[in-house]
N, CA, C and O atoms as a Maestro MAE file, in Angstrom:
{
 s_m_m2io_version
 :::
 2.0.0
}

f_m_ct {
 s_m_title
 :::
 protein
 m_atom[352] {
  # First column is atom index #
  i_m_mmod_type
  r_m_x_coord
  r_m_y_coord
  r_m_z_coord
  i_m_residue_number
  s_m_chain_name
  s_m_pdb_residue_name
  s_m_pdb_atom_name
  i_m_atomic_number
  :::
  1 25 27.259 -152.467 7.710 1 A "MET " " N  " 7
  2 3 26.861 -153.898 7.439 1 A "MET " " CA " 6
  3 2 26.945 -154.541 8.785 1 A "MET " " C  " 6
  4 15 27.962 -154.396 9.462 1 A "MET " " O  " 8
  5 25 25.944 -155.235 9.203 2 A "VAL " " N  " 7
  6 3 25.919 -155.934 10.467 2 A "VAL " " CA " 6
  7 2 26.373 -157.375 10.375 2 A "VAL " " C  " 6
  8 15 25.897 -158.207 9.602 2 A "VAL " " O  " 8
  9 25 27.258 -157.560 11.171 3 A "ASN " " N  " 7
  10 3 27.872 -159.019 11.145 3 A "ASN " " CA " 6
  11 2 26.779 -159.963 11.877 3 A "ASN " " C  " 6
  12 15 26.477 -159.734 13.048 3 A "ASN " " O  " 8
  13 25 26.332 -160.781 11.325 4 A "ARG " " N  " 7
  14 3 25.277 -161.822 11.631 4 A "ARG " " CA " 6
  15 2 26.017 -163.005 12.075 4 A "ARG " " C  " 6
  16 15 26.831 -163.519 11.307 4 A "ARG " " O  " 8
  17 25 25.803 -163.501 13.286 5 A "ILE " " N  " 7
  18 3 26.303 -164.758 13.896 5 A "ILE " " CA " 6
  19 2 25.277 -165.850 13.869 5 A "ILE " " C  " 6
  20 15 24.078 -165.575 13.883 5 A "ILE " " O  " 8
  21 25 25.726 -167.107 13.831 6 A "GLN " " N  " 7
  22 3 24.736 -168.282 13.668 6 A "GLN " " CA " 6
  23 2 24.969 -169.257 14.872 6 A "GLN " " C  " 6
  24 15 26.003 -169.161 15.534 6 A "GLN " " O  " 8
  25 25 24.040 -170.169 15.151 7 A "LEU " " N  " 7
  26 3 24.132 -170.929 16.231 7 A "LEU " " CA " 6
  27 2 24.808 -172.206 15.883 7 A "LEU " " C  " 6
  28 15 24.682 -172.654 14.743 7 A "LEU " " O  " 8
  29 25 25.571 -172.875 16.850 8 A "PRO " " N  " 7
  30 3 25.724 -172.654 18.050 8 A "PRO " " CA " 6
  31 2 26.854 -171.595 18.335 8 A "PRO " " C  " 6
  32 15 27.783 -171.505 17.531 8 A "PRO " " O  " 8
  33 25 26.811 -170.841 19.378 9 A "ILE " " N  " 7
  34 3 27.809 -169.661 19.730 9 A "ILE " " CA " 6
  35 2 28.097 -169.794 21.184 9 A "ILE " " C  " 6
  36 15 27.336 -170.290 22.015 9 A "ILE " " O  " 8
  37 25 29.232 -169.316 21.393 10 A "VAL " " N  " 7
  38 3 29.667 -169.112 22.923 10 A "VAL " " CA " 6
  39 2 29.985 -167.729 22.981 10 A "VAL " " C  " 6
  40 15 30.720 -167.269 22.108 10 A "VAL " " O  " 8
  41 25 29.533 -166.986 23.896 11 A "VAL " " N  " 7
  42 3 30.072 -165.566 24.135 11 A "VAL " " CA " 6
  43 2 30.847 -165.554 25.404 11 A "VAL " " C  " 6
  44 15 30.367 -165.863 26.494 11 A "VAL " " O  " 8
  45 25 32.011 -165.198 25.207 12 A "TYR " " N  " 7
  46 3 33.140 -165.028 26.204 12 A "TYR " " CA " 6
  47 2 33.044 -163.638 26.778 12 A "TYR " " C  " 6
  48 15 33.075 -162.638 26.061 12 A "TYR " " O  " 8
  49 25 32.932 -163.603 28.026 13 A "LEU " " N  " 7
  50 3 32.967 -162.181 28.634 13 A "LEU " " CA " 6
  51 2 34.097 -162.336 29.854 13 A "LEU " " C  " 6
  52 15 33.986 -163.004 30.883 13 A "LEU " " O  " 8
  53 25 35.119 -161.585 29.458 14 A "ASP " " N  " 7
  54 3 36.312 -161.311 30.420 14 A "ASP " " CA " 6
  55 2 36.280 -160.198 31.225 14 A "ASP " " C  " 6
  56 15 36.167 -159.056 30.780 14 A "ASP " " O  " 8
  57 25 36.381 -160.496 32.468 15 A "GLY " " N  " 7
  58 3 36.349 -159.487 33.530 15 A "GLY " " CA " 6
  59 2 37.575 -158.286 33.655 15 A "GLY " " C  " 6
  60 15 38.083 -157.976 34.732 15 A "GLY " " O  " 8
  61 25 37.926 -157.707 32.401 16 A "ILE " " N  " 7
  62 3 38.875 -156.871 32.371 16 A "ILE " " CA " 6
  63 2 38.357 -155.750 33.031 16 A "ILE " " C  " 6
  64 15 37.212 -155.385 32.761 16 A "ILE " " O  " 8
  65 25 39.084 -155.106 33.919 17 A "GLY " " N  " 7
  66 3 38.758 -153.789 34.660 17 A "GLY " " CA " 6
  67 2 38.164 -154.208 35.974 17 A "GLY " " C  " 6
  68 15 38.203 -153.409 36.910 17 A "GLY " " O  " 8
  69 25 37.648 -155.325 36.117 18 A "PHE " " N  " 7
  70 3 37.056 -155.687 37.494 18 A "PHE " " CA " 6
  71 2 37.908 -155.230 38.695 18 A "PHE " " C  " 6
  72 15 37.500 -154.686 39.721 18 A "PHE " " O  " 8
  73 25 39.201 -155.567 38.357 19 A "GLY " " N  " 7
  74 3 40.200 -155.497 39.660 19 A "GLY " " CA " 6
  75 2 40.221 -153.897 39.997 19 A "GLY " " C  " 6
  76 15 40.248 -153.543 41.176 19 A "GLY " " O  " 8
  77 25 40.209 -153.004 39.012 20 A "LYS " " N  " 7
  78 3 40.219 -151.467 39.297 20 A "LYS " " CA " 6
  79 2 39.078 -151.142 39.938 20 A "LYS " " C  " 6
  80 15 39.125 -150.373 40.899 20 A "LYS " " O  " 8
  81 25 37.797 -151.723 39.466 21 A "THR " " N  " 7
  82 3 36.683 -151.391 40.129 21 A "THR " " CA " 6
  83 2 36.298 -151.836 41.293 21 A "THR " " C  " 6
  84 15 35.625 -151.113 42.028 21 A "THR " " O  " 8
  85 25 36.635 -153.010 41.631 22 A "LEU " " N  " 7
  86 3 36.522 -153.627 42.856 22 A "LEU " " CA " 6
  87 2 37.532 -153.274 43.986 22 A "LEU " " C  " 6
  88 15 37.363 -153.584 45.165 22 A "LEU " " O  " 8
  89 25 38.714 -152.519 43.446 23 A "GLU " " N  " 7
  90 3 39.601 -152.074 44.262 23 A "GLU " " CA " 6
  91 2 40.254 -153.063 45.518 23 A "GLU " " C  " 6
  92 15 41.335 -153.650 45.464 23 A "GLU " " O  " 8
  93 25 39.360 -153.071 46.563 24 A "ASP " " N  " 7
  94 3 39.791 -153.867 47.812 24 A "ASP " " CA " 6
  95 2 39.467 -155.336 47.837 24 A "ASP " " C  " 6
  96 15 39.669 -156.073 48.802 24 A "ASP " " O  " 8
  97 25 38.852 -155.756 46.475 25 A "LYS " " N  " 7
  98 3 38.698 -157.273 46.566 25 A "LYS " " CA " 6
  99 2 39.419 -157.860 45.414 25 A "LYS " " C  " 6
  100 15 39.353 -157.379 44.283 25 A "LYS " " O  " 8
  101 25 40.121 -158.928 45.729 26 A "PRO " " N  " 7
  102 3 40.751 -159.641 44.629 26 A "PRO " " CA " 6
  103 2 39.614 -160.269 43.734 26 A "PRO " " C  " 6
  104 15 38.486 -160.549 44.141 26 A "PRO " " O  " 8
  105 25 40.103 -160.452 42.408 27 A "VAL " " N  " 7
  106 3 39.120 -161.048 41.479 27 A "VAL " " CA " 6
  107 2 38.576 -162.417 41.787 27 A "VAL " " C  " 6
  108 15 37.419 -162.696 41.473 27 A "VAL " " O  " 8
  109 25 39.417 -163.344 42.430 28 A "ARG " " N  " 7
  110 3 38.945 -164.511 42.643 28 A "ARG " " CA " 6
  111 2 38.302 -164.559 44.193 28 A "ARG " " C  " 6
  112 15 38.167 -165.673 44.699 28 A "ARG " " O  " 8
  113 25 37.933 -163.461 44.896 29 A "ASP " " N  " 7
  114 3 37.428 -163.478 46.071 29 A "ASP " " CA " 6
  115 2 35.937 -164.036 45.918 29 A "ASP " " C  " 6
  116 15 35.325 -163.901 44.859 29 A "ASP " " O  " 8
  117 25 35.382 -164.678 47.053 30 A "TYR " " N  " 7
  118 3 34.288 -165.423 46.999 30 A "TYR " " CA " 6
  119 2 33.145 -164.587 46.733 30 A "TYR " " C  " 6
  120 15 32.220 -165.053 46.068 30 A "TYR " " O  " 8
  121 25 33.095 -163.344 47.194 31 A "GLU " " N  " 7
  122 3 31.922 -162.413 47.006 31 A "GLU " " CA " 6
  123 2 31.897 -161.946 45.540 31 A "GLU " " C  " 6
  124 15 30.846 -161.637 44.979 31 A "GLU " " O  " 8
  125 25 33.156 -161.907 44.920 32 A "VAL " " N  " 7
  126 3 33.180 -161.423 43.558 32 A "VAL " " CA " 6
  127 2 32.539 -162.791 42.670 32 A "VAL " " C  " 6
  128 15 31.696 -162.639 41.787 32 A "VAL " " O  " 8
  129 25 32.985 -163.877 42.993 33 A "HIS " " N  " 7
  130 3 32.714 -165.062 42.285 33 A "HIS " " CA " 6
  131 2 31.045 -165.110 42.533 33 A "HIS " " C  " 6
  132 15 30.364 -165.231 41.515 33 A "HIS " " O  " 8
  133 25 30.523 -165.043 43.509 34 A "ARG " " N  " 7
  134 3 28.933 -165.067 43.734 34 A "ARG " " CA " 6
  135 2 28.479 -163.915 42.946 34 A "ARG " " C  " 6
  136 15 27.431 -164.128 42.335 34 A "ARG " " O  " 8
  137 25 28.982 -162.781 42.806 35 A "ALA " " N  " 7
  138 3 28.256 -161.733 42.122 35 A "ALA " " CA " 6
  139 2 28.444 -162.001 40.653 35 A "ALA " " C  " 6
  140 15 27.593 -161.541 39.893 35 A "ALA " " O  " 8
  141 25 29.505 -162.726 40.129 36 A "LEU " " N  " 7
  142 3 29.459 -163.221 38.641 36 A "LEU " " CA " 6
  143 2 28.455 -164.221 38.547 36 A "LEU " " C  " 6
  144 15 27.742 -164.154 37.546 36 A "LEU " " O  " 8
  145 25 28.224 -165.175 39.398 37 A "ILE " " N  " 7
  146 3 27.231 -166.074 39.287 37 A "ILE " " CA " 6
  147 2 25.876 -165.552 39.303 37 A "ILE " " C  " 6
  148 15 25.051 -166.039 38.530 37 A "ILE " " O  " 8
  149 25 25.511 -164.491 40.207 38 A "GLU " " N  " 7
  150 3 24.347 -163.589 40.010 38 A "GLU " " CA " 6
  151 2 24.107 -163.208 38.525 38 A "GLU " " C  " 6
  152 15 23.120 -163.486 37.844 38 A "GLU " " O  " 8
  153 25 25.193 -162.529 38.172 39 A "GLY " " N  " 7
  154 3 25.274 -162.094 36.616 39 A "GLY " " CA " 6
  155 2 24.808 -163.026 35.667 39 A "GLY " " C  " 6
  156 15 23.928 -162.762 34.848 39 A "GLY " " O  " 8
  157 25 25.492 -164.315 35.780 40 A "CYS " " N  " 7
  158 3 25.110 -165.319 35.204 40 A "CYS " " CA " 6
  159 2 23.659 -165.649 35.033 40 A "CYS " " C  " 6
  160 15 23.121 -165.852 33.944 40 A "CYS " " O  " 8
  161 25 23.090 -165.684 36.169 41 A "LYS " " N  " 7
  162 3 21.612 -165.856 36.352 41 A "LYS " " CA " 6
  163 2 20.698 -164.970 35.477 41 A "LYS " " C  " 6
  164 15 19.705 -165.283 34.822 41 A "LYS " " O  " 8
  165 25 21.326 -163.739 35.653 42 A "LYS " " N  " 7
  166 3 20.507 -162.749 34.862 42 A "LYS " " CA " 6
  167 2 20.762 -162.851 33.353 42 A "LYS " " C  " 6
  168 15 19.870 -162.628 32.534 42 A "LYS " " O  " 8
  169 25 21.871 -163.156 33.053 43 A "LEU " " N  " 7
  170 3 22.102 -163.436 31.485 43 A "LEU " " CA " 6
  171 2 21.086 -164.737 31.126 43 A "LEU " " C  " 6
  172 15 20.389 -164.719 30.112 43 A "LEU " " O  " 8
  173 25 21.083 -165.585 31.840 44 A "ILE " " N  " 7
  174 3 20.245 -166.849 31.548 44 A "ILE " " CA " 6
  175 2 18.958 -166.547 31.324 44 A "ILE " " C  " 6
  176 15 18.303 -167.069 30.422 44 A "ILE " " O  " 8
  177 25 18.501 -165.667 32.147 45 A "SER " " N  " 7
  178 3 16.983 -165.267 32.264 45 A "SER " " CA " 6
  179 2 16.731 -164.302 30.968 45 A "SER " " C  " 6
  180 15 15.788 -164.447 30.190 45 A "SER " " O  " 8
  181 25 17.655 -163.373 30.879 46 A "TYR " " N  " 7
  182 3 17.405 -162.327 29.761 46 A "TYR " " CA " 6
  183 2 17.720 -163.081 28.326 46 A "TYR " " C  " 6
  184 15 17.005 -162.789 27.368 46 A "TYR " " O  " 8
  185 25 18.504 -163.795 28.207 47 A "PHE " " N  " 7
  186 3 18.669 -164.391 26.851 47 A "PHE " " CA " 6
  187 2 18.131 -165.718 26.683 47 A "PHE " " C  " 6
  188 15 18.118 -166.173 25.539 47 A "PHE " " O  " 8
  189 25 17.704 -166.386 27.594 48 A "ASN " " N  " 7
  190 3 17.167 -167.659 27.510 48 A "ASN " " CA " 6
  191 2 18.427 -168.697 27.096 48 A "ASN " " C  " 6
  192 15 18.429 -169.516 26.176 48 A "ASN " " O  " 8
  193 25 19.445 -168.420 28.014 49 A "VAL " " N  " 7
  194 3 20.747 -169.037 27.475 49 A "VAL " " CA " 6
  195 2 20.688 -170.448 27.983 49 A "VAL " " C  " 6
  196 15 20.222 -170.746 29.083 49 A "VAL " " O  " 8
  197 25 21.238 -171.386 27.031 50 A "TYR " " N  " 7
  198 3 21.471 -172.747 27.451 50 A "TYR " " CA " 6
  199 2 22.251 -173.126 28.805 50 A "TYR " " C  " 6
  200 15 21.806 -173.870 29.680 50 A "TYR " " O  " 8
  201 25 23.512 -172.468 28.816 51 A "PHE " " N  " 7
  202 3 24.453 -172.767 29.888 51 A "PHE " " CA " 6
  203 2 25.260 -171.562 29.935 51 A "PHE " " C  " 6
  204 15 25.651 -170.929 28.954 51 A "PHE " " O  " 8
  205 25 25.505 -171.265 31.317 52 A "CYS " " N  " 7
  206 3 26.529 -170.162 31.746 52 A "CYS " " CA " 6
  207 2 27.498 -170.573 32.561 52 A "CYS " " C  " 6
  208 15 27.151 -171.129 33.603 52 A "CYS " " O  " 8
  209 25 28.837 -170.404 32.293 53 A "HIS " " N  " 7
  210 3 29.909 -170.862 33.140 53 A "HIS " " CA " 6
  211 2 30.752 -169.785 33.612 53 A "HIS " " C  " 6
  212 15 31.133 -168.880 32.869 53 A "HIS " " O  " 8
  213 25 31.083 -169.880 34.975 54 A "VAL " " N  " 7
  214 3 32.006 -168.933 35.599 54 A "VAL " " CA " 6
  215 2 33.185 -169.494 35.872 54 A "VAL " " C  " 6
  216 15 33.167 -170.532 36.533 54 A "VAL " " O  " 8
  217 25 34.521 -168.916 35.410 55 A "VAL " " N  " 7
  218 3 35.784 -169.289 35.857 55 A "VAL " " CA " 6
  219 2 36.472 -168.098 36.101 55 A "VAL " " C  " 6
  220 15 36.537 -167.191 35.271 55 A "VAL " " O  " 8
  221 25 37.048 -168.060 37.341 56 A "SER " " N  " 7
  222 3 37.819 -166.695 37.735 56 A "SER " " CA " 6
  223 2 37.071 -165.619 37.586 56 A "SER " " C  " 6
  224 15 36.063 -165.452 38.273 56 A "SER " " O  " 8
  225 25 37.517 -164.658 36.567 57 A "ASP " " N  " 7
  226 3 36.748 -163.432 36.194 57 A "ASP " " CA " 6
  227 2 36.112 -163.642 34.798 57 A "ASP " " C  " 6
  228 15 35.719 -162.621 34.234 57 A "ASP " " O  " 8
  229 25 35.978 -164.672 34.246 58 A "GLU " " N  " 7
  230 3 35.405 -164.912 33.086 58 A "GLU " " CA " 6
  231 2 34.005 -165.647 33.189 58 A "GLU " " C  " 6
  232 15 33.725 -166.459 34.071 58 A "GLU " " O  " 8
  233 25 33.215 -165.270 32.219 59 A "VAL " " N  " 7
  234 3 31.780 -165.688 32.031 59 A "VAL " " CA " 6
  235 2 31.742 -166.243 30.783 59 A "VAL " " C  " 6
  236 15 32.361 -165.667 29.887 59 A "VAL " " O  " 8
  237 25 31.009 -167.461 30.493 60 A "ASN " " N  " 7
  238 3 30.787 -167.855 29.193 60 A "ASN " " CA " 6
  239 2 29.464 -168.299 28.847 60 A "ASN " " C  " 6
  240 15 28.974 -169.266 29.430 60 A "ASN " " O  " 8
  241 25 28.773 -167.606 27.846 61 A "LEU " " N  " 7
  242 3 27.395 -168.172 27.537 61 A "LEU " " CA " 6
  243 2 27.469 -169.107 26.360 61 A "LEU " " C  " 6
  244 15 28.151 -168.883 25.361 61 A "LEU " " O  " 8
  245 25 26.779 -170.087 26.533 62 A "TYR " " N  " 7
  246 3 26.586 -171.069 25.576 62 A "TYR " " CA " 6
  247 2 25.001 -171.019 24.871 62 A "TYR " " C  " 6
  248 15 23.959 -171.399 25.403 62 A "TYR " " O  " 8
  249 25 25.162 -170.477 23.624 63 A "LEU " " N  " 7
  250 3 23.590 -170.270 22.993 63 A "LEU " " CA " 6
  251 2 23.565 -171.342 21.874 63 A "LEU " " C  " 6
  252 15 24.263 -171.320 20.861 63 A "LEU " " O  " 8
  253 25 22.607 -172.332 22.230 64 A "PHE " " N  " 7
  254 3 22.411 -173.512 21.139 64 A "PHE " " CA " 6
  255 2 20.968 -173.364 20.646 64 A "PHE " " C  " 6
  256 15 20.708 -173.811 19.529 64 A "PHE " " O  " 8
  257 25 20.059 -172.813 21.332 65 A "ARG " " N  " 7
  258 3 18.627 -172.830 20.965 65 A "ARG " " CA " 6
  259 2 18.131 -171.644 20.182 65 A "ARG " " C  " 6
  260 15 17.399 -171.757 19.199 65 A "ARG " " O  " 8
  261 25 18.574 -170.478 20.678 66 A "ASN " " N  " 7
  262 3 18.057 -169.206 20.030 66 A "ASN " " CA " 6
  263 2 19.197 -168.142 20.141 66 A "ASN " " C  " 6
  264 15 20.077 -168.156 21.002 66 A "ASN " " O  " 8
  265 25 19.051 -167.205 19.129 67 A "ILE " " N  " 7
  266 3 20.055 -166.081 19.371 67 A "ILE " " CA " 6
  267 2 19.262 -164.774 19.273 67 A "ILE " " C  " 6
  268 15 18.357 -164.599 18.457 67 A "ILE " " O  " 8
  269 25 19.650 -163.929 20.115 68 A "PRO " " N  " 7
  270 3 18.615 -162.637 20.302 68 A "PRO " " CA " 6
  271 2 19.271 -161.655 19.225 68 A "PRO " " C  " 6
  272 15 20.369 -161.904 18.727 68 A "PRO " " O  " 8
  273 25 18.606 -160.648 18.936 69 A "TYR " " N  " 7
  274 3 18.910 -159.478 18.060 69 A "TYR " " CA " 6
  275 2 19.096 -160.012 16.659 69 A "TYR " " C  " 6
  276 15 19.844 -159.419 15.882 69 A "TYR " " O  " 8
  277 25 18.441 -161.116 16.299 70 A "ARG " " N  " 7
  278 3 18.479 -161.654 14.866 70 A "ARG " " CA " 6
  279 2 19.910 -161.835 14.608 70 A "ARG " " C  " 6
  280 15 20.348 -161.677 13.468 70 A "ARG " " O  " 8
  281 25 20.743 -162.189 15.684 71 A "GLY " " N  " 7
  282 3 21.964 -162.601 15.428 71 A "GLY " " CA " 6
  283 2 23.119 -161.517 15.290 71 A "GLY " " C  " 6
  284 15 24.274 -161.798 14.973 71 A "GLY " " O  " 8
  285 25 22.695 -160.364 15.543 72 A "GLY " " N  " 7
  286 3 23.572 -159.248 15.433 72 A "GLY " " CA " 6
  287 2 24.650 -159.260 16.399 72 A "GLY " " C  " 6
  288 15 24.384 -159.044 17.581 72 A "GLY " " O  " 8
  289 25 25.928 -159.507 16.000 73 A "GLU " " N  " 7
  290 3 27.130 -159.766 16.686 73 A "GLU " " CA " 6
  291 2 27.352 -158.593 17.856 73 A "GLU " " C  " 6
  292 15 27.439 -158.838 19.059 73 A "GLU " " O  " 8
  293 25 27.420 -157.382 17.304 74 A "PHE " " N  " 7
  294 3 27.652 -156.350 18.271 74 A "PHE " " CA " 6
  295 2 26.421 -156.173 19.342 74 A "PHE " " C  " 6
  296 15 26.650 -155.714 20.462 74 A "PHE " " O  " 8
  297 25 25.347 -156.491 19.009 75 A "ASN " " N  " 7
  298 3 24.163 -156.439 19.874 75 A "ASN " " CA " 6
  299 2 24.220 -157.508 21.013 75 A "ASN " " C  " 6
  300 15 23.932 -157.290 22.190 75 A "ASN " " O  " 8
  301 25 24.608 -158.619 20.520 76 A "VAL " " N  " 7
  302 3 24.773 -159.804 21.606 76 A "VAL " " CA " 6
  303 2 25.894 -159.524 22.435 76 A "VAL " " C  " 6
  304 15 25.798 -159.739 23.643 76 A "VAL " " O  " 8
  305 25 26.992 -159.052 21.924 77 A "VAL " " N  " 7
  306 3 28.142 -158.932 22.775 77 A "VAL " " CA " 6
  307 2 27.931 -157.790 23.769 77 A "VAL " " C  " 6
  308 15 27.939 -157.984 24.985 77 A "VAL " " O  " 8
  309 25 27.752 -156.660 23.239 78 A "SER " " N  " 7
  310 3 27.470 -155.402 24.090 78 A "SER " " CA " 6
  311 2 26.465 -155.451 25.027 78 A "SER " " C  " 6
  312 15 26.652 -154.934 26.128 78 A "SER " " O  " 8
  313 25 25.430 -155.993 24.758 79 A "VAL " " N  " 7
  314 3 24.298 -156.233 25.660 79 A "VAL " " CA " 6
  315 2 24.558 -156.998 26.972 79 A "VAL " " C  " 6
  316 15 24.316 -156.676 28.135 79 A "VAL " " O  " 8
  317 25 25.211 -158.281 26.366 80 A "SER " " N  " 7
  318 3 25.618 -159.276 27.464 80 A "SER " " CA " 6
  319 2 26.633 -158.773 28.492 80 A "SER " " C  " 6
  320 15 26.570 -159.054 29.689 80 A "SER " " O  " 8
  321 25 27.582 -157.999 27.927 81 A "ALA " " N  " 7
  322 3 28.610 -157.405 28.697 81 A "ALA " " CA " 6
  323 2 28.115 -156.296 29.565 81 A "ALA " " C  " 6
  324 15 28.650 -156.114 30.658 81 A "ALA " " O  " 8
  325 25 26.983 -155.427 29.096 82 A "THR " " N  " 7
  326 3 26.295 -154.543 29.950 82 A "THR " " CA " 6
  327 2 25.425 -155.177 31.132 82 A "THR " " C  " 6
  328 15 25.330 -154.666 32.248 82 A "THR " " O  " 8
  329 25 24.878 -156.220 30.779 83 A "ILE " " N  " 7
  330 3 23.947 -156.966 31.823 83 A "ILE " " CA " 6
  331 2 25.020 -157.347 32.875 83 A "ILE " " C  " 6
  332 15 24.817 -157.011 34.041 83 A "ILE " " O  " 8
  333 25 26.162 -158.032 32.546 84 A "LEU " " N  " 7
  334 3 26.941 -158.612 33.454 84 A "LEU " " CA " 6
  335 2 27.642 -157.498 34.289 84 A "LEU " " C  " 6
  336 15 27.806 -157.538 35.508 84 A "LEU " " O  " 8
  337 25 27.975 -156.637 33.567 85 A "SER " " N  " 7
  338 3 28.894 -155.398 34.243 85 A "SER " " CA " 6
  339 2 27.823 -154.660 35.297 85 A "SER " " C  " 6
  340 15 28.170 -154.257 36.407 85 A "SER " " O  " 8
  341 25 26.672 -154.566 34.848 86 A "SER " " N  " 7
  342 3 25.768 -153.713 35.824 86 A "SER " " CA " 6
  343 2 25.456 -154.638 36.797 86 A "SER " " C  " 6
  344 15 25.309 -154.134 37.910 86 A "SER " " O  " 8
  345 25 25.288 -155.997 36.719 87 A "SER " " N  " 7
  346 3 25.029 -156.894 37.995 87 A "SER " " CA " 6
  347 2 26.059 -156.904 38.898 87 A "SER " " C  " 6
  348 15 25.845 -156.797 40.106 87 A "SER " " O  " 8
  349 25 27.369 -157.044 38.341 88 A "VAL " " N  " 7
  350 3 28.457 -157.233 39.176 88 A "VAL " " CA " 6
  351 2 28.759 -155.855 40.036 88 A "VAL " " C  " 6
  352 15 29.692 -155.820 40.839 88 A "VAL " " O  " 8
  :::
 }
 m_bond[351] {
  # First column is bond index #
  i_m_from
  i_m_to
  i_m_order
  :::
  1 1 2 1
  2 2 3 1
  3 3 4 2
  4 3 5 1
  5 5 6 1
  6 6 7 1
  7 7 8 2
  8 7 9 1
  9 9 10 1
  10 10 11 1
  11 11 12 2
  12 11 13 1
  13 13 14 1
  14 14 15 1
  15 15 16 2
  16 15 17 1
  17 17 18 1
  18 18 19 1
  19 19 20 2
  20 19 21 1
  21 21 22 1
  22 22 23 1
  23 23 24 2
  24 23 25 1
  25 25 26 1
  26 26 27 1
  27 27 28 2
  28 27 29 1
  29 29 30 1
  30 30 31 1
  31 31 32 2
  32 31 33 1
  33 33 34 1
  34 34 35 1
  35 35 36 2
  36 35 37 1
  37 37 38 1
  38 38 39 1
  39 39 40 2
  40 39 41 1
  41 41 42 1
  42 42 43 1
  43 43 44 2
  44 43 45 1
  45 45 46 1
  46 46 47 1
  47 47 48 2
  48 47 49 1
  49 49 50 1
  50 50 51 1
  51 51 52 2
  52 51 53 1
  53 53 54 1
  54 54 55 1
  55 55 56 2
  56 55 57 1
  57 57 58 1
  58 58 59 1
  59 59 60 2
  60 59 61 1
  61 61 62 1
  62 62 63 1
  63 63 64 2
  64 63 65 1
  65 65 66 1
  66 66 67 1
  67 67 68 2
  68 67 69 1
  69 69 70 1
  70 70 71 1
  71 71 72 2
  72 71 73 1
  73 73 74 1
  74 74 75 1
  75 75 76 2
  76 75 77 1
  77 77 78 1
  78 78 79 1
  79 79 80 2
  80 79 81 1
  81 81 82 1
  82 82 83 1
  83 83 84 2
  84 83 85 1
  85 85 86 1
  86 86 87 1
  87 87 88 2
  88 87 89 1
  89 89 90 1
  90 90 91 1
  91 91 92 2
  92 91 93 1
  93 93 94 1
  94 94 95 1
  95 95 96 2
  96 95 97 1
  97 97 98 1
  98 98 99 1
  99 99 100 2
  100 99 101 1
  101 101 102 1
  102 102 103 1
  103 103 104 2
  104 103 105 1
  105 105 106 1
  106 106 107 1
  107 107 108 2
  108 107 109 1
  109 109 110 1
  110 110 111 1
  111 111 112 2
  112 111 113 1
  113 113 114 1
  114 114 115 1
  115 115 116 2
  116 115 117 1
  117 117 118 1
  118 118 119 1
  119 119 120 2
  120 119 121 1
  121 121 122 1
  122 122 123 1
  123 123 124 2
  124 123 125 1
  125 125 126 1
  126 126 127 1
  127 127 128 2
  128 127 129 1
  129 129 130 1
  130 130 131 1
  131 131 132 2
  132 131 133 1
  133 133 134 1
  134 134 135 1
  135 135 136 2
  136 135 137 1
  137 137 138 1
  138 138 139 1
  139 139 140 2
  140 139 141 1
  141 141 142 1
  142 142 143 1
  143 143 144 2
  144 143 145 1
  145 145 146 1
  146 146 147 1
  147 147 148 2
  148 147 149 1
  149 149 150 1
  150 150 151 1
  151 151 152 2
  152 151 153 1
  153 153 154 1
  154 154 155 1
  155 155 156 2
  156 155 157 1
  157 157 158 1
  158 158 159 1
  159 159 160 2
  160 159 161 1
  161 161 162 1
  162 162 163 1
  163 163 164 2
  164 163 165 1
  165 165 166 1
  166 166 167 1
  167 167 168 2
  168 167 169 1
  169 169 170 1
  170 170 171 1
  171 171 172 2
  172 171 173 1
  173 173 174 1
  174 174 175 1
  175 175 176 2
  176 175 177 1
  177 177 178 1
  178 178 179 1
  179 179 180 2
  180 179 181 1
  181 181 182 1
  182 182 183 1
  183 183 184 2
  184 183 185 1
  185 185 186 1
  186 186 187 1
  187 187 188 2
  188 187 189 1
  189 189 190 1
  190 190 191 1
  191 191 192 2
  192 191 193 1
  193 193 194 1
  194 194 195 1
  195 195 196 2
  196 195 197 1
  197 197 198 1
  198 198 199 1
  199 199 200 2
  200 199 201 1
  201 201 202 1
  202 202 203 1
  203 203 204 2
  204 203 205 1
  205 205 206 1
  206 206 207 1
  207 207 208 2
  208 207 209 1
  209 209 210 1
  210 210 211 1
  211 211 212 2
  212 211 213 1
  213 213 214 1
  214 214 215 1
  215 215 216 2
  216 215 217 1
  217 217 218 1
  218 218 219 1
  219 219 220 2
  220 219 221 1
  221 221 222 1
  222 222 223 1
  223 223 224 2
  224 223 225 1
  225 225 226 1
  226 226 227 1
  227 227 228 2
  228 227 229 1
  229 229 230 1
  230 230 231 1
  231 231 232 2
  232 231 233 1
  233 233 234 1
  234 234 235 1
  235 235 236 2
  236 235 237 1
  237 237 238 1
  238 238 239 1
  239 239 240 2
  240 239 241 1
  241 241 242 1
  242 242 243 1
  243 243 244 2
  244 243 245 1
  245 245 246 1
  246 246 247 1
  247 247 248 2
  248 247 249 1
  249 249 250 1
  250 250 251 1
  251 251 252 2
  252 251 253 1
  253 253 254 1
  254 254 255 1
  255 255 256 2
  256 255 257 1
  257 257 258 1
  258 258 259 1
  259 259 260 2
  260 259 261 1
  261 261 262 1
  262 262 263 1
  263 263 264 2
  264 263 265 1
  265 265 266 1
  266 266 267 1
  267 267 268 2
  268 267 269 1
  269 269 270 1
  270 270 271 1
  271 271 272 2
  272 271 273 1
  273 273 274 1
  274 274 275 1
  275 275 276 2
  276 275 277 1
  277 277 278 1
  278 278 279 1
  279 279 280 2
  280 279 281 1
  281 281 282 1
  282 282 283 1
  283 283 284 2
  284 283 285 1
  285 285 286 1
  286 286 287 1
  287 287 288 2
  288 287 289 1
  289 289 290 1
  290 290 291 1
  291 291 292 2
  292 291 293 1
  293 293 294 1
  294 294 295 1
  295 295 296 2
  296 295 297 1
  297 297 298 1
  298 298 299 1
  299 299 300 2
  300 299 301 1
  301 301 302 1
  302 302 303 1
  303 303 304 2
  304 303 305 1
  305 305 306 1
  306 306 307 1
  307 307 308 2
  308 307 309 1
  309 309 310 1
  310 310 311 1
  311 311 312 2
  312 311 313 1
  313 313 314 1
  314 314 315 1
  315 315 316 2
  316 315 317 1
  317 317 318 1
  318 318 319 1
  319 319 320 2
  320 319 321 1
  321 321 322 1
  322 322 323 1
  323 323 324 2
  324 323 325 1
  325 325 326 1
  326 326 327 1
  327 327 328 2
  328 327 329 1
  329 329 330 1
  330 330 331 1
  331 331 332 2
  332 331 333 1
  333 333 334 1
  334 334 335 1
  335 335 336 2
  336 335 337 1
  337 337 338 1
  338 338 339 1
  339 339 340 2
  340 339 341 1
  341 341 342 1
  342 342 343 1
  343 343 344 2
  344 343 345 1
  345 345 346 1
  346 346 347 1
  347 347 348 2
  348 347 349 1
  349 349 350 1
  350 350 351 1
  351 351 352 2
  :::
 }
}
């Protein structure tokens, strides 16, 4: 059974593991923050997101207009996490 989510929603993506991956860069480093912003831009473009917000190592997507994958919760979360991770 697929969990279907309905609008409005906020997808919260936490940068768990970024510290290990980025090794020599602190999570709050300017370059890391810029990379998260670029990831936000890709998410905005891919999902036609209303708003994307970056704080520390967290990214929040605000979807008010449309929801991809017919609202399939797993798809929305996994694809958004994949796009952000691959971008960063």
